[in-house]
ROMI-453801 format. One record per residue (C-alpha): residue in three letters; x, y, z; residue number from 1. Coordinates in nm, 3 decimals, always signed. Each point is the difference from the previous one (the first is absolute). Example, Ala and Ser with C-alpha at 12.3 -4.5 7.8 and 13.67 -1.06 7.14 Angstrom:
("ALA", (+1.230, -0.450, +0.780), 1);
("SER", (+0.137, +0.344, -0.066), 2);
//
This chain:
("UNK", (-15.670, -5.241, -2.498), 1);
("UNK", (+0.090, -0.355, -0.102), 2);
("UNK", (-0.269, -0.236, -0.128), 3);
("UNK", (-0.022, -0.378, -0.032), 4);
("UNK", (+0.144, +0.009, -0.353), 5);
("UNK", (+0.310, +0.181, +0.129), 6);
("UNK", (+0.049, -0.272, +0.261), 7);
("UNK", (-0.039, -0.274, -0.263), 8);
("UNK", (+0.255, +0.171, -0.225), 9);
("UNK", (+0.252, +0.046, +0.284), 10);
("UNK", (-0.032, -0.364, +0.108), 11);
("UNK", (-0.009, -0.122, -0.361), 12);
("UNK", (-0.323, -0.196, +0.056), 13);
("UNK", (-0.360, +0.027, -0.119), 14);
("UNK", (-0.263, +0.222, +0.159), 15);
("UNK", (-0.191, -0.317, +0.090), 16);
("UNK", (+0.298, -0.125, +0.201), 17);
("UNK", (+0.024, +0.327, +0.190), 18);
("UNK", (-0.373, -0.024, +0.073), 19);
("UNK", (+0.040, -0.353, +0.137), 20);
("UNK", (+0.278, +0.117, +0.232), 21);
("UNK", (-0.195, +0.301, +0.123), 22);
("UNK", (-0.318, -0.199, +0.062), 23);
("UNK", (+0.186, -0.309, +0.121), 24);
("UNK", (-0.216, -0.206, -0.235), 25);
("UNK", (+0.129, -0.264, -0.237), 26);
("UNK", (+0.344, -0.159, -0.030), 27);
("UNK", (+0.312, +0.214, -0.031), 28);
("UNK", (+0.345, -0.151, +0.053), 29);
("UNK", (+0.201, +0.148, +0.284), 30);
("UNK", (+0.270, +0.160, -0.216), 31);
("UNK", (-0.259, +0.182, -0.213), 32);
("UNK", (-0.191, +0.109, +0.310), 33);
("UNK", (+0.317, +0.153, +0.144), 34);
("UNK", (+0.066, +0.189, -0.326), 35);
("UNK", (-0.353, +0.142, +0.001), 36);
("UNK", (+0.015, +0.099, +0.366), 37);
("UNK", (+0.336, +0.169, -0.060), 38);
("UNK", (-0.144, +0.195, -0.294), 39);
("UNK", (-0.301, +0.105, +0.209), 40);
("UNK", (+0.231, +0.129, +0.273), 41);
("UNK", (+0.235, +0.181, -0.239), 42);
("UNK", (-0.286, +0.171, -0.183), 43);
("UNK", (-0.195, +0.068, +0.321), 44);
("UNK", (-0.302, -0.153, -0.172), 45);
("UNK", (-0.332, +0.017, +0.186), 46);
("UNK", (-0.261, -0.249, -0.132), 47);
("UNK", (-0.338, +0.137, -0.103), 48);
("UNK", (-0.225, -0.107, +0.286), 49);
("UNK", (-0.320, +0.038, -0.200), 50);
("UNK", (+0.134, -0.224, -0.277), 51);
("UNK", (+0.117, -0.255, +0.255), 52);
("UNK", (-0.339, -0.005, +0.170), 53);
("UNK", (-0.177, -0.055, -0.331), 54);
("UNK", (+0.239, -0.285, -0.084), 55);
("UNK", (-0.007, -0.173, +0.339), 56);
("UNK", (-0.368, +0.080, +0.079), 57);
("UNK", (+0.110, +0.131, +0.341), 58);
("UNK", (+0.126, +0.344, +0.097), 59);
("UNK", (+0.100, -0.031, +0.368), 60);
("UNK", (-0.210, +0.309, +0.058), 61);
("UNK", (-0.329, +0.062, +0.177), 62);
("UNK", (-0.253, +0.278, -0.047), 63);
("UNK", (-0.154, +0.198, +0.285), 64);
("UNK", (-0.312, +0.215, -0.051), 65);
("UNK", (-0.101, +0.238, +0.279), 66);
("UNK", (-0.278, +0.262, -0.010), 67);
("UNK", (+0.213, +0.280, +0.146), 68);
("UNK", (+0.375, +0.008, +0.058), 69);
("UNK", (-0.044, +0.310, +0.215), 70);
("UNK", (-0.176, -0.208, +0.267), 71);
("UNK", (+0.263, -0.083, +0.268), 72);
("UNK", (-0.161, -0.343, +0.049), 73);
("UNK", (+0.100, -0.110, -0.350), 74);
("UNK", (+0.350, +0.143, +0.039), 75);
("UNK", (+0.074, -0.226, +0.296), 76);
("UNK", (-0.176, -0.299, -0.158), 77);
("UNK", (+0.220, +0.052, -0.307), 78);
("UNK", (+0.311, -0.013, +0.219), 79);
("UNK", (-0.106, -0.346, +0.117), 80);
("UNK", (-0.070, -0.117, -0.354), 81);
("UNK", (+0.330, +0.131, -0.133), 82);
("UNK", (+0.207, -0.146, +0.283), 83);
("UNK", (-0.109, -0.358, -0.068), 84);
("UNK", (-0.015, +0.050, -0.378), 85);
("UNK", (+0.365, +0.108, -0.002), 86);
("UNK", (+0.094, -0.300, +0.213), 87);
("UNK", (-0.177, -0.232, -0.246), 88);
("UNK", (+0.158, +0.165, -0.305), 89);
("UNK", (-0.306, +0.187, -0.130), 90);
("UNK", (-0.022, +0.350, -0.136), 91);
("UNK", (-0.305, +0.201, +0.109), 92);
("UNK", (-0.200, +0.211, -0.244), 93);
("UNK", (-0.215, +0.251, +0.192), 94);
("UNK", (-0.316, +0.142, -0.153), 95);
("UNK", (-0.230, +0.271, +0.136), 96);
("UNK", (-0.356, -0.048, -0.127), 97);
("UNK", (-0.122, +0.325, +0.157), 98);
("UNK", (-0.341, -0.170, +0.035), 99);
("UNK", (-0.027, +0.004, -0.381), 100);
("UNK", (-0.148, -0.321, -0.147), 101);
("UNK", (+0.130, +0.059, -0.354), 102);
("UNK", (+0.347, +0.080, +0.131), 103);
("UNK", (+0.000, -0.320, +0.203), 104);
("UNK", (-0.111, -0.198, -0.306), 105);
("UNK", (+0.293, +0.142, -0.196), 106);
("UNK", (+0.243, -0.112, +0.270), 107);
("UNK", (-0.147, -0.350, -0.011), 108);
("UNK", (+0.049, -0.011, -0.379), 109);
("UNK", (+0.362, +0.109, +0.038), 110);
("UNK", (+0.060, -0.271, +0.259), 111);
("UNK", (-0.133, -0.261, -0.241), 112);
("UNK", (+0.210, +0.139, -0.287), 113);
("UNK", (+0.324, -0.022, +0.195), 114);
("UNK", (-0.059, -0.341, +0.159), 115);
("UNK", (-0.024, +0.125, +0.357), 116);
("UNK", (+0.036, -0.293, +0.242), 117);
("UNK", (-0.266, +0.114, +0.246), 118);
("UNK", (-0.211, +0.292, +0.120), 119);
("UNK", (-0.068, +0.149, +0.343), 120);
("UNK", (-0.316, +0.205, -0.015), 121);
("UNK", (-0.113, +0.258, +0.252), 122);
("UNK", (-0.227, +0.216, -0.215), 123);
("UNK", (-0.365, +0.066, +0.071), 124);
("UNK", (-0.139, -0.033, -0.353), 125);
("UNK", (-0.274, -0.225, -0.132), 126);
("UNK", (+0.236, -0.210, -0.212), 127);
("UNK", (-0.025, -0.312, +0.216), 128);
("UNK", (-0.134, -0.213, -0.288), 129);
("UNK", (+0.290, +0.116, -0.220), 130);
("UNK", (+0.256, -0.118, +0.253), 131);
("UNK", (-0.171, -0.334, +0.051), 132);
("UNK", (+0.015, -0.081, -0.371), 133);
("UNK", (+0.375, +0.072, -0.026), 134);
("UNK", (+0.232, -0.297, -0.016), 135);
("UNK", (+0.244, +0.177, +0.232), 136);
("UNK", (+0.062, -0.058, +0.374), 137);
("UNK", (-0.176, +0.273, +0.200), 138);
("UNK", (-0.011, +0.101, +0.368), 139);
("UNK", (-0.226, +0.279, +0.128), 140);
("UNK", (+0.067, +0.232, +0.292), 141);
("UNK", (-0.274, +0.126, +0.235), 142);
("UNK", (-0.280, -0.128, -0.223), 143);
("UNK", (-0.144, -0.332, -0.113), 144);
("UNK", (-0.018, -0.030, -0.379), 145);
("UNK", (-0.127, -0.358, +0.008), 146);
("UNK", (+0.012, -0.296, +0.239), 147);
("UNK", (+0.253, -0.167, -0.230), 148);
("UNK", (+0.229, +0.306, -0.020), 149);
("UNK", (+0.242, +0.015, +0.297), 150);
("UNK", (-0.011, +0.311, +0.216), 151);
("UNK", (+0.178, +0.167, +0.290), 152);
("UNK", (-0.200, +0.230, +0.225), 153);
("UNK", (+0.044, +0.170, +0.333), 154);
("UNK", (-0.232, -0.112, +0.281), 155);
("UNK", (-0.224, +0.301, -0.048), 156);
("UNK", (-0.291, -0.138, +0.201), 157);
("UNK", (+0.220, -0.034, +0.308), 158);
("UNK", (+0.151, +0.342, -0.071), 159);
("UNK", (-0.339, +0.169, +0.010), 160);
("UNK", (-0.096, -0.193, +0.311), 161);
("UNK", (+0.320, +0.096, +0.187), 162);
("UNK", (-0.048, +0.370, -0.083), 163);
("UNK", (-0.358, +0.000, +0.128), 164);
("UNK", (+0.093, -0.198, +0.312), 165);
("UNK", (+0.271, +0.251, +0.087), 166);
("UNK", (-0.230, +0.303, -0.038), 167);
("UNK", (-0.275, -0.160, +0.209), 168);
("UNK", (+0.242, -0.116, +0.272), 169);
("UNK", (+0.125, +0.360, +0.015), 170);
("UNK", (-0.351, +0.127, +0.069), 171);
("UNK", (-0.108, +0.123, -0.344), 172);
("UNK", (-0.379, +0.009, -0.047), 173);
("UNK", (-0.058, +0.203, -0.318), 174);
("UNK", (+0.218, -0.136, -0.277), 175);
("UNK", (+0.053, +0.068, -0.370), 176);
("UNK", (+0.165, -0.235, -0.249), 177);
("UNK", (+0.169, +0.197, -0.280), 178);
("UNK", (+0.017, -0.278, -0.258), 179);
("UNK", (+0.158, -0.047, -0.338), 180);
("UNK", (-0.231, -0.067, -0.297), 181);
("UNK", (-0.258, -0.249, +0.131), 182);
("UNK", (+0.006, -0.206, -0.322), 183);
("UNK", (+0.349, -0.130, +0.086), 184);
("UNK", (+0.040, -0.337, +0.171), 185);
("UNK", (+0.253, +0.142, +0.248), 186);
("UNK", (-0.244, +0.271, +0.107), 187);
("UNK", (-0.292, -0.243, +0.021), 188);
("UNK", (+0.200, -0.232, +0.226), 189);
("UNK", (+0.127, +0.276, +0.228), 190);
("UNK", (-0.358, +0.122, +0.034), 191);
("UNK", (-0.115, -0.355, +0.070), 192);
("UNK", (+0.243, -0.038, +0.291), 193);
("UNK", (-0.064, +0.350, +0.130), 194);
("UNK", (-0.379, -0.041, -0.008), 195);
("UNK", (+0.017, -0.343, +0.164), 196);
("UNK", (+0.177, +0.152, +0.299), 197);
("UNK", (-0.251, +0.288, +0.012), 198);
("UNK", (-0.291, -0.247, +0.004), 199);
("UNK", (+0.157, -0.197, +0.283), 200);
("UNK", (-0.005, +0.318, +0.209), 201);
("UNK", (-0.342, +0.123, -0.113), 202);
("UNK", (+0.141, +0.296, -0.189), 203);
("UNK", (-0.026, +0.146, -0.351), 204);
("UNK", (+0.220, +0.245, -0.186), 205);
("UNK", (+0.005, +0.251, -0.282), 206);
("UNK", (+0.159, -0.120, -0.325), 207);
("UNK", (+0.151, +0.237, -0.255), 208);
("UNK", (+0.150, -0.117, -0.330), 209);
("UNK", (+0.315, +0.175, -0.123), 210);
("UNK", (+0.266, -0.052, -0.266), 211);
("UNK", (+0.313, -0.185, +0.106), 212);
("UNK", (+0.209, +0.229, -0.218), 213);
("UNK", (-0.056, +0.368, +0.081), 214);
("UNK", (-0.281, -0.048, +0.255), 215);
("UNK", (-0.246, +0.287, -0.025), 216);
("UNK", (+0.104, +0.246, +0.271), 217);
("UNK", (-0.319, +0.205, -0.040), 218);
("UNK", (-0.220, -0.302, +0.077), 219);
("UNK", (+0.205, -0.080, +0.311), 220);
("UNK", (+0.003, +0.362, +0.116), 221);
("UNK", (-0.375, +0.045, -0.050), 222);
("UNK", (-0.087, -0.323, +0.180), 223);
("UNK", (+0.219, +0.078, +0.302), 224);
("UNK", (-0.137, +0.353, +0.023), 225);
("UNK", (-0.360, -0.123, -0.013), 226);
("UNK", (+0.055, -0.286, +0.248), 227);
("UNK", (+0.178, +0.145, +0.300), 228);
("UNK", (-0.123, -0.295, +0.208), 229);
("UNK", (+0.242, -0.238, -0.176), 230);
("UNK", (+0.251, -0.143, +0.248), 231);
("UNK", (+0.143, -0.292, -0.199), 232);
("UNK", (+0.122, -0.022, -0.361), 233);
("UNK", (+0.117, -0.299, -0.205), 234);
("UNK", (+0.170, +0.076, -0.333), 235);
("UNK", (+0.052, -0.260, -0.273), 236);
("UNK", (+0.348, +0.133, -0.074), 237);
("UNK", (+0.269, +0.197, +0.178), 238);
("UNK", (-0.026, +0.263, -0.273), 239);
("UNK", (-0.367, +0.056, +0.090), 240);
("UNK", (+0.109, +0.001, +0.365), 241);
("UNK", (+0.254, +0.275, -0.071), 242);
("UNK", (-0.268, +0.219, -0.160), 243);
("UNK", (-0.234, -0.065, +0.293), 244);
("UNK", (+0.265, +0.102, +0.255), 245);
("UNK", (+0.067, +0.318, -0.198), 246);
("UNK", (-0.368, +0.093, -0.007), 247);
("UNK", (-0.051, -0.079, +0.369), 248);
("UNK", (+0.292, +0.228, +0.082), 249);
("UNK", (-0.149, +0.277, -0.216), 250);
("UNK", (-0.332, -0.038, +0.185), 251);
("UNK", (+0.172, +0.015, +0.338), 252);
("UNK", (-0.098, -0.358, +0.092), 253);
("UNK", (+0.255, -0.158, +0.236), 254);
("UNK", (+0.135, -0.346, -0.089), 255);
("UNK", (-0.026, -0.235, +0.186), 256);
("UNK", (-0.170, +0.183, +0.292), 257);
("UNK", (-0.314, +0.097, -0.193), 258);
("UNK", (+0.011, -0.230, -0.301), 259);
("UNK", (+0.208, -0.310, -0.073), 260);
("UNK", (+0.124, -0.101, -0.345), 261);
("UNK", (+0.118, -0.331, -0.148), 262);
("UNK", (+0.146, -0.043, -0.350), 263);
("UNK", (+0.083, -0.301, -0.215), 264);
("UNK", (+0.321, -0.130, -0.166), 265);
("UNK", (+0.276, +0.111, +0.242), 266);
("UNK", (+0.161, +0.226, -0.255), 267);
("UNK", (+0.329, +0.154, +0.129), 268);
("UNK", (-0.170, +0.341, +0.000), 269);
("UNK", (-0.207, -0.110, +0.304), 270);
("UNK", (+0.279, +0.068, +0.246), 271);
("UNK", (+0.073, +0.340, -0.161), 272);
("UNK", (-0.352, +0.138, +0.049), 273);
("UNK", (-0.103, +0.214, +0.296), 274);
("UNK", (-0.126, -0.180, +0.193), 275);
("UNK", (+0.155, -0.325, -0.126), 276);
("UNK", (-0.273, -0.216, -0.154), 277);
("UNK", (-0.125, -0.324, +0.154), 278);
("UNK", (-0.057, -0.239, -0.289), 279);
("UNK", (-0.074, -0.352, -0.116), 280);
("UNK", (+0.325, -0.138, -0.134), 281);
("UNK", (-0.016, -0.224, -0.305), 282);
("UNK", (+0.328, -0.154, -0.114), 283);
("UNK", (+0.010, +0.147, -0.350), 284);
("UNK", (+0.346, -0.137, -0.078), 285);
("UNK", (-0.114, -0.350, +0.100), 286);
("UNK", (-0.312, +0.029, -0.218), 287);
("UNK", (+0.221, +0.071, -0.302), 288);
("UNK", (+0.248, -0.273, +0.087), 289);
("UNK", (-0.273, -0.261, +0.046), 290);
("UNK", (-0.161, +0.100, -0.330), 291);
("UNK", (+0.331, -0.049, -0.180), 292);
("UNK", (+0.056, -0.330, +0.181), 293);
("UNK", (-0.340, -0.128, -0.114), 294);
("UNK", (+0.062, +0.119, -0.355), 295);
("UNK", (+0.340, -0.167, -0.016), 296);
("UNK", (-0.150, -0.325, +0.130), 297);
("UNK", (-0.255, +0.001, -0.284), 298);
("UNK", (+0.259, +0.094, -0.262), 299);
("UNK", (+0.221, -0.289, +0.115), 300);
("UNK", (-0.307, -0.228, -0.030), 301);
("UNK", (+0.018, -0.099, +0.364), 302);
("UNK", (-0.297, -0.058, +0.228), 303);
("UNK", (-0.133, +0.313, +0.169), 304);
("UNK", (-0.133, -0.132, +0.331), 305);
("UNK", (-0.151, +0.326, +0.125), 306);
("UNK", (-0.177, +0.164, -0.296), 307);
("UNK", (-0.148, +0.295, +0.192), 308);
("UNK", (+0.240, +0.138, +0.259), 309);
("UNK", (-0.099, +0.240, +0.278), 310);
("UNK", (+0.272, +0.209, +0.166), 311);
("UNK", (-0.055, +0.085, +0.371), 312);
("UNK", (-0.041, +0.359, +0.125), 313);
("UNK", (+0.057, +0.168, +0.336), 314);
("UNK", (-0.085, +0.321, +0.180), 315);
("UNK", (+0.291, +0.240, +0.048), 316);
("UNK", (-0.082, +0.244, +0.280), 317);
("UNK", (+0.135, +0.356, -0.016), 318);
("UNK", (-0.113, +0.344, +0.122), 319);
("UNK", (-0.332, +0.043, -0.183), 320);
("UNK", (-0.178, -0.241, +0.241), 321);
("UNK", (-0.009, +0.006, +0.377), 322);
("UNK", (+0.227, -0.226, +0.202), 323);
("UNK", (-0.195, -0.240, +0.217), 324);
("UNK", (+0.116, -0.015, +0.361), 325);
("UNK", (+0.014, -0.330, +0.188), 326);
//
């Protein structure tokens, strides 16, 4: 593979001249530039991006840290990030922290080392102070790191409220909320909206915390078996909803005649389940796109008018809830 010295030798110029042509920095007369560009083409020379980033102090790349790449939510958010990043000429470096603080710290150090232009953070760690002290543009997804750090979140309060409203309108009286980990901002806000609607109707509900990734089937199964009176279920993810539907089927509970179920996300799997899952749809692609748009605005040193963006949600009705007549 050709290197910069090979290009300089072929064009009969110095390495410094080749570097100026590649980085488009400093004066090079047009004839010399054409000779260098011809040599680059003939030798199929690919510039070392790391070296260029160290020289120019920019890399045209952004780092993304998510807690779990196996979570469908982050997959669709990433599609939104990548779509706009590609349009703006950025490369995307994807990192999976796996909820490991030391692993996340290592990714941050690598970003600094290679002059990353900005970071989109979606992890759940306690490294907020570390991010705040970085001299790198940062945007957070589905969490607030600091009032001064831009964020993009789904309207989780409204999402919880819409789910509760639908169950109550459909006649549900004894309801359980199968939540994600209650320490997360998304879960807190969904619970806030859900509970607000319950209070307005003079009702309460059971609340059960589960993992978003690999929700504990045994906990769900035991709860449903011990609470046969349950007639309404709200799940904080469609994955939890899928497990709930499976367990209800195993217990012989008819959906939606005996118990109604609502999920969250609007993952494509919803329409493939039996029965198809009613869910709260959050625009995951738009969340990613807006995060990248905010990050690019900061990188370009332009004014970010809306620092904390909230993306609307809506209820998508399918077969796991009753159809209201009239």
